[in-house]
C-alpha positions in Angstrom: 180.1 184.7 239.7 178.4 181.5 238.6 179.7 179.6 241.6 178.7 182.3 244.0 175.2 182.4 242.6 174.9 178.6 243.0 176.1 178.7 246.6 173.8 181.6 247.5 170.8 179.8 245.9 171.7 176.6 247.8 171.9 178.4 251.2 168.6 180.1 250.5 166.9 176.9 249.8 168.3 175.3 253.0 167.1 178.3 255.0 163.6 178.0 253.6 163.5 174.3 254.4 164.5 174.8 258.0 162.2 177.8 258.6 159.0 176.2 257.2 158.7 173.8 260.1 158.5 176.6 262.6 156.5 179.1 260.7 153.1 178.3 262.3 154.4 178.5 265.9 156.6 181.6 265.2 153.7 183.5 263.6 151.7 182.8 266.7 154.5 184.2 268.8 155.2 187.2 266.7 151.5 188.4 266.4 151.6 189.8 269.9 153.9 192.7 268.9 154.8 194.5 265.7 158.1 193.5 263.9 159.7 194.3 260.6 160.8 190.8 259.7 158.2 190.5 257.0 159.1 193.8 255.4 161.5 193.6 252.4 165.1 194.7 253.2 166.5 197.8 251.8 169.1 198.0 249.0 171.9 198.7 251.4 171.0 195.8 253.6 170.9 193.5 250.5 174.3 194.7 249.5 175.8 194.1 252.9 174.4 190.6 253.0 175.7 189.9 249.6 179.2 191.0 250.5 179.1 189.0 253.7 178.2 185.8 251.7 181.2 186.5 249.4 183.5 186.8 252.4 182.2 183.6 253.8 182.9 181.7 250.6 186.3 183.2 250.2 187.4 182.4 253.7 185.8 178.9 253.7 186.4 176.6 255.7 187.6 179.0 258.4 184.4 181.1 258.2 182.3 178.1 259.0 183.5 178.1 262.6 182.4 181.7 263.1 179.0 181.1 261.3 177.7 178.2 263.4 176.3 178.4 266.9 175.6 175.4 269.1 172.5 175.8 271.3 171.6 173.4 274.1 168.2 171.9 274.6 167.2 174.6 277.1 168.5 177.5 274.9 166.9 179.5 272.1 168.5 182.2 269.9 166.9 185.3 268.6 168.8 186.6 265.6 168.7 190.1 264.3 170.0 190.8 260.8 171.0 194.4 260.3 168.8 195.3 263.3 165.7 193.5 261.9 164.3 190.3 263.4 165.1 187.4 261.1 162.2 185.4 259.6 161.4 182.2 261.5 161.6 183.6 265.0 163.7 182.0 267.7 166.2 179.3 266.6 167.4 176.2 268.4 168.2 173.8 269.8 171.1 172.4 267.8 173.3 174.2 265.2 172.3 177.6 264.0 173.8 179.4 261.1 174.5 183.2 261.2 176.5 185.6 259.2 179.3 187.2 261.1 179.3 191.0 261.5 175.7 191.1 260.1 173.6 188.9 262.3 173.4 189.7 266.0 172.4 186.7 268.2 170.8 186.8 271.6 170.7 183.6 273.6 167.7 183.0 275.9 167.7 180.4 278.7 164.3 178.7 279.1 165.0 177.0 282.5 163.3 178.0 285.7 165.1 180.8 287.5 164.8 181.4 291.2 165.0 184.9 292.7 165.2 185.9 296.3 163.2 189.0 297.1 165.3 190.8 299.7 163.7 191.7 303.0 161.2 194.6 302.7 160.2 197.0 305.4 156.4 197.0 305.1 153.6 198.9 306.9 150.7 196.5 307.4 147.0 197.3 307.4 147.0 197.5 311.2 149.9 200.1 311.2 152.7 197.7 312.2 156.1 197.8 310.5 157.4 194.3 309.7 160.2 192.8 307.6 159.2 190.4 304.9 161.1 188.4 302.3 160.0 185.9 299.6 161.3 183.6 296.8 160.0 183.8 293.2 160.3 181.0 290.7 159.8 181.9 287.0 160.8 180.9 283.5 160.7 182.4 280.0 158.2 180.7 277.8 158.5 183.1 274.8 162.0 184.1 273.8 160.9 186.7 271.3 158.8 188.6 273.9 161.6 188.4 276.5 164.1 190.0 274.1 162.0 192.5 272.2 159.4 193.7 274.8 161.7 194.4 277.7 165.3 195.5 278.0 166.4 193.2 280.9 163.7 190.6 281.6 165.3 189.3 284.8 165.9 192.8 286.3 162.3 193.8 285.4 160.8 190.7 287.0 162.8 191.1 290.2 161.8 194.8 290.6 158.2 193.9 289.9 158.3 191.1 292.5 159.6 193.6 295.2 156.8 196.1 294.4 154.1 193.4 294.4 155.3 192.0 297.7 155.0 195.4 299.3 151.5 196.0 297.8 150.1 192.7 298.8 151.5 192.6 302.3 150.4 196.2 302.9 146.8 195.2 302.5 147.0 192.4 305.2 147.0 192.4 309.0 150.0 191.0 310.9 148.1 187.9 312.0 147.0 187.2 308.5 150.6 187.4 307.2 151.7 185.0 309.8 148.9 182.5 309.6 147.9 182.8 305.9 151.2 182.7 304.1 149.8 180.5 301.4 147.0 182.9 300.6 149.5 185.8 300.4 151.8 183.8 298.1 148.9 182.8 295.8 147.7 186.5 295.5 151.2 187.6 294.8 151.7 184.9 292.1 148.5 185.8 290.4 149.5 189.5 290.1 153.0 188.6 288.8 151.6 186.2 286.2 149.3 188.9 284.7 152.0 191.5 284.8 154.8 189.4 283.3 152.8 187.6 280.6 153.5 190.4 278.0 157.2 189.9 278.6 157.1 186.2 277.8 157.7 185.3 281.5 155.7 182.7 283.4 155.7 183.0 287.2 155.4 179.4 288.5 155.6 179.8 292.2 155.9 182.4 295.0 156.8 181.5 298.6 156.8 183.8 301.6 160.0 182.9 303.5 160.1 184.8 306.7 158.1 187.4 308.6 160.1 189.3 311.2 158.3 191.3 313.8 159.5 194.1 316.0 160.9 193.1 319.4 158.2 194.9 321.3 155.5 193.2 319.3 157.1 189.8 319.8 157.1 190.4 323.6 153.5 191.5 323.6 152.4 188.5 321.5 154.3 186.2 323.8 152.7 187.7 326.9 149.3 187.3 325.3 149.9 183.7 324.4 151.2 183.0 327.9 148.0 184.6 329.4 145.8 182.4 327.1 147.7 179.3 328.2 147.4 180.1 331.9 143.6 180.7 331.4 143.2 177.4 329.7 145.2 175.7 332.5 143.0 177.2 335.1 139.9 176.1 333.3 141.3 172.5 333.1 142.3 172.6 336.8 138.8 173.8 337.8 137.2 171.0 335.7 139.5 168.5 337.3 138.6 169.7 340.8 135.0 169.5 340.0 135.2 166.0 338.7 137.3 165.0 341.7 134.8 166.5 344.2 132.0 164.6 342.4 134.0 161.3 342.7 134.7 162.0 346.4 131.0 162.7 347.1 130.1 159.4 345.4 132.7 157.5 347.4 131.5 159.1 350.7 128.0 158.1 349.8 129.1 154.5 349.3 131.1 154.4 352.5 128.2 156.0 354.5 125.8 153.3 353.1 128.2 150.5 354.0 130.4 150.8 357.2 132.4 147.7 356.2 133.8 149.6 353.2 135.3 152.1 355.6 137.1 149.3 357.5 138.3 147.8 354.2 139.7 151.2 353.2 141.4 151.6 356.5 143.1 148.2 356.2 144.1 149.0 352.6 145.7 152.2 353.8 147.6 150.3 356.5 148.9 147.8 354.0 150.2 150.6 351.7 151.9 152.3 354.6 153.6 149.1 355.8 154.9 148.4 352.3 156.9 151.7 352.2 160.3 152.0 353.8 159.1 154.3 356.6 160.5 154.1 360.1 157.4 155.7 361.8 154.0 154.2 361.3 150.9 155.9 362.8 147.7 154.0 363.5 144.9 156.5 363.8 142.5 154.8 366.2 139.5 157.0 367.0 139.4 158.1 370.6 135.7 158.0 370.8 135.7 154.4 369.8 138.2 153.5 372.6 136.2 155.5 375.1 133.0 153.7 374.2 134.8 150.3 374.5 136.2 151.2 377.9 132.9 152.5 379.0 131.3 149.2 377.9 133.9 147.2 379.9 133.3 149.3 383.0 129.6 149.0 382.7 129.7 145.1 382.7 130.7 144.7 386.4 128.4 147.5 387.4 125.4 145.5 386.1 126.2 142.7 388.5 126.9 144.9 391.5 124.5 145.7 394.3 122.0 148.4 394.4 124.3 150.4 396.7 126.5 151.4 393.7 123.5 152.5 391.8 122.6 154.8 394.6 126.1 156.5 394.5 126.4 160.0 393.2 126.8 160.6 389.5 129.8 162.8 390.0 131.8 160.1 391.7 130.9 157.6 389.0 131.9 159.9 386.2 135.2 160.6 387.9 135.9 156.9 388.3 135.0 156.2 384.7 137.2 159.0 383.4 140.1 157.7 385.4 139.7 154.2 384.1 139.3 155.5 380.6 142.5 157.5 380.9 144.4 154.4 382.2 143.0 152.4 379.3 144.1 155.0 376.9 147.6 155.0 378.4 147.8 151.2 378.1 146.6 151.3 374.5 149.2 153.9 373.6 151.9 151.9 375.2 150.9 148.8 373.3 150.8 150.8 370.1 154.3 152.1 370.8 155.5 148.6 371.2 153.9 147.5 367.9 155.4 150.5 366.1 158.9 149.8 367.4 158.5 146.2 366.3 157.3 147.1 362.8 160.2 149.6 362.5 162.7 146.9 363.4 161.2 144.5 360.8 161.2 147.2 358.1 
């Protein structure tokens, strides 16, 4: 009896030493809900605990392996003794002592957890049915709240995320859901944070993954986008034609003011044509120019002729001039054909 009392007193002092370091923080955590950890245990509970200590001493050192729990850095343990929350709140990390068959331990993982919200059939504000899914990232910041306030914190968070996604997306138009995914994600995250805070859960991030539209709506939106692109292309083409016509008008004004520019342009065109591997080359000589040249040649001998030719009839002169012009044109075309054949052979 003396040895048992000494050991019990020793364990009690050790428990007080380890619990005093966390009392301030644990009191802050426990104040959000009512617990019975500060209430004195009943007589039956004290008797059960006393018998458990005796069994631990009698079965030492085998009982030590059942009484110690190893918790990782990201784990915390919430221990209930005879159904009551033990003083000191959540334990860990490291070695945690518990009494077998009396203390019930619940381990809580504090790492960030990702949850994929399955695709939801949602009716938007503009009465369009779409399929929407998302990803939610959350973690437990208060193990006591996560264990005591809700039965299954992960299941509750997932169901709340599904309902929140439907509520938020149902208040938006289809175009807003497609173009403003960040705003929808932020609104959903704010609602989840306020709802899961009493459960000891912190929602870190929400991401809208995919928005799937009906096939008919996809076709309609594709046709609308194609019409918009065609309209823009027509506007650009019209602007290009307008600028081209202005440039052509400016070029025609320059050529009309300086006839030499037209000849230079003509020679430049001939050089470009001769540079290509073409078998046929056409020289577009104006017929009026040749006619005027021929009429000038025919007029020179007429100036030195006698007054008898001047007295001839106009009809005869015109016929003669036309005949000579036709002969000159035939000669010119023949020469051009020879030159074309020569250039073709050279090319």
